[in-house]
N, C-alpha and C positions, 0 to 999 in steps of 0.2 A: 626177321628183317634186322639188318644191322643198324644200331642206333647212330644217329648223326653226331659227330663231334662238334665242338665249338667252331673249329676251322671250317668244317663242312657247311655249317649254317651260315657263317659270314661269307663264304665263297658264293653260296647260292644267292644271298642277298645282294652282293656286289655285282654279280652277273646280271641280275634283274635290273639293278640301278643303271648299269652301263647300257643295257638294251634301250633305255629311254633317252640316251644322249644322241645328239645330232653330230655324226662324225664329220660331215662337211663343214659345219660351223666351227667345230673344234680345230679342224685342220687350218682354217683361216685364222682363227685366234692364235694358234700356236706359232704361225709365221710372224706375228707381230709382238711376240713375247720378248722380254729383255734378253740380252745376250747371255749365254750360259757361262756360269763360273765353274771351274773344275774342282769337283770334290776330291778326286784322286790327287791332284796337285797340292791341295790344302793339307790332306792327310800325310802325304809324303814329306812336305816341308816340315811338319811337326816332328816326324820321325828323324829327319836329317838333323834336327836340333837336339836330338837325344831325348825327345818327349813323344808321348802318344797323342795323336789328335783326339780331342773330345768332341763328339757329335752330341750336342745338348738338345734335349727334346722338349717340345711344347705339346703337352697332352693333359687333358682334363680328367680322364677316366681310365682306369685299368680294369680289364675284364676279370682279373684275379682279385683286385683289392677294392674295387668300387670307385666312387668319386674321390679324386685326389686334390683338385684345386679348381676354383671357378675360372681363373684366368680371363678376366674381363677384357684385358688388352694384350693379346699375344705379341704385338709389335714391341711394347715396352719390355716384356719379358725377354724377347729375342735380343734387344739392344743390351740388356743386362748380361746375357750370355756372351755376346760378342765382345763386350768390354772386359769380361772376365777371362777371355782367352779361348773361347770355343772355336774350333777349326771349322765347324759347320753347324747348322741348325736343322733338326728334324722336326717336321710338323705333321701331326696326325690329321688326316683328312677323312677318315671313316667316321660317320656321324652317330651310329646307333650304339656302339660298344666302347668307343674311345672318345666320343664327344667332339670330334673334329669337323673341319670343313675346308673347302678350297678358299673360302674367304679368309680364313686364318692364314693360309699359306701365302695368299697375295699380300696381306698386310705385313707379314714377316719379311717377305722378299723385298718389299719396298723400304724396310727399316734397317737392313743390315747389308754389309758388303761381303760377308762370307757366304759360301755355297749353302743352298737350302735343299733339303731332301724331303720329298713327298713320301710319307709313310702311310701305307694303306694296304688293304688286301686287294692287290691288282690282279685281275683275271681276264681283262679285255683291253685291246689296243685303245679303245676310246678313253679309258682311264689314264693311260700314258699321255694321250693328247690333251686331256683336261689338265693334267699336272703341268705340262709345258705351257699351256695357255695361261695358267695361274702364276707362272713364273718359276716353277721348280727347275732346279739344275740337275737333279738326280731323282730316281725313284727307287723304292724298295720292292723287290720281288721275292716271293716266298717259295722255296723249292717244294714244300709239301702241298702247296695250293695249286700247283701247275704241272701239267704233263710236259713231256720233253718238247713236243711240237709247239705248244703255246709259250713255253719259256723261251724257246729260240725265237719265235715270232716277236715277242715283246722286247727281247734284247736287240734284235735287228732294228725295230722301230725306234727304240731309245737311242741307238747310235745314229740313225738317220736324222733324228731331231737334234743331234749334237749333245745329247744328255749322256749321263752315266747311270749305271744301275748298281746298287748294293744288293747282291743276291744272297739270301740267307737260308739256313736250314737248322734244324735241331737234331733230326735223325741222321744216322750215319749214311744210310742208303740215299736219302734225299741230298745230303751234302756231297756225296760222290757224283750224283747227277748234276748238281750245281757246278762242280769243278769241271765236269766233262763239257760244259758249254763254253769253256774258255773265259768265263767272267773274270774281269780284272779286279773287282772289289767284291770280296765275299765275306759273309758274316756267319758266326755261330751264335744262335740264340739259345741261351740257357733255359729259356721258358718254352715249354711244349705247347704250341698254340692249338693243338688238338684238345689239350686238357690244361688250360691256362694256370690252374692252381699248382701245376707241377713245375718246379724250378730245379734244375740240375746244373750246378756250377762246374761240374767236372766235364761237361760236354766240350768246353773250349780246350781243356787239356787234352782230351781224347782226339778231337778233330783237327786241332792245329797241326798235328803231325802230318796230316795229309796235304798241307798247303805249301806249294813251292814258293821260292823266293821272288818270283815274278809277280805275285799277287799281293794285294793289300788285304790284310785280315782284320776284321772288326769283331770285337767281343760285345755281345748285346745281352742286356737284362741281368739283374742280380748284382749290379755294381752300385753300392750305396755308400762306400767309404774309400778313403785312401788305402786302407788295408786291403780291401777287395781288389783295387787296382794293382797294388804291389804284388799280390799273389798270382796275377795272370801270367801265363807263359811268356817268355821274352819274345816269342815269335809274333805276338799280337801287336799290330800297328796302331790300332785306334779303339776307342771305347764309344759306345752309344749309351747315354745315361739319361733317364727320364724321371722316374718316380722320385728318386732321392732329391733331385733338383726342384721339381714342382711342389714338393711337400715341405721344403726348407723355408723357414721364415725369410731368409736371404740366401738365394742360391749362389751368389757370387763367391763367397769364401770357399765353399766346397768345390766349385768349378775350378777356381784358381789352383786349389790344392791338387785336384785330379790332373790338371794340365801340367803340373810341375813334377809329377812323379817321373823320375829318370828311367830311361830304358836305353839299351845299347843302340846306337845309330846303325841303320842298315848299311851294309857294304855292297 
């Protein structure tokens, strides 16, 4: 029998969690959620200014590193991020392995004016509805966690709700599948979620060459310093940074420095 990977385990857990959700109630709640803010517009605006947009993350736990920060007040942290120049805020909502919740997302969304990304292992439409009901402007979808039919279904639902999706992958085959969906915002995760202890910063260099100019490309994981940001391929439009920010005594200086790293404006 093939041993389950970390991603397999979380996928099974989140599928079970989603089965307990009331889709009708979530659909009603989603209709009353705050108006959507555009993640793509925020990231493009940063690039047009000759900077990469920084998606600053609120997360308490890393599957690879363990507990990172208690974060008693996610809203205060999010306001710090926004004031320091974050183009968007990512909020973990997966509870077991990242220590997140939809309550965190709701509090962050009420505290800032920049777009808010729901970051989770999303495998069921009810999770997308729950994210919208909590106020999310965008959701993360993981290529390795989804077959083509489910990925397409979730993208269609996301669009129908007026939201956007950041669709990521680590593996080349999964990233090609992501691109085949026509997703507008795509990400390369340097961390292999099948085996979270594995971090390969060369993935962004390898996979960025596959991304056409019509898409927004986000580099994820392994970015902990200005030097890391400066070494990214020029094709990268945005960064998603979590661990380095939540473990800093004051995340604002690092965030301001990351947001100030110059890159050629897109033509």
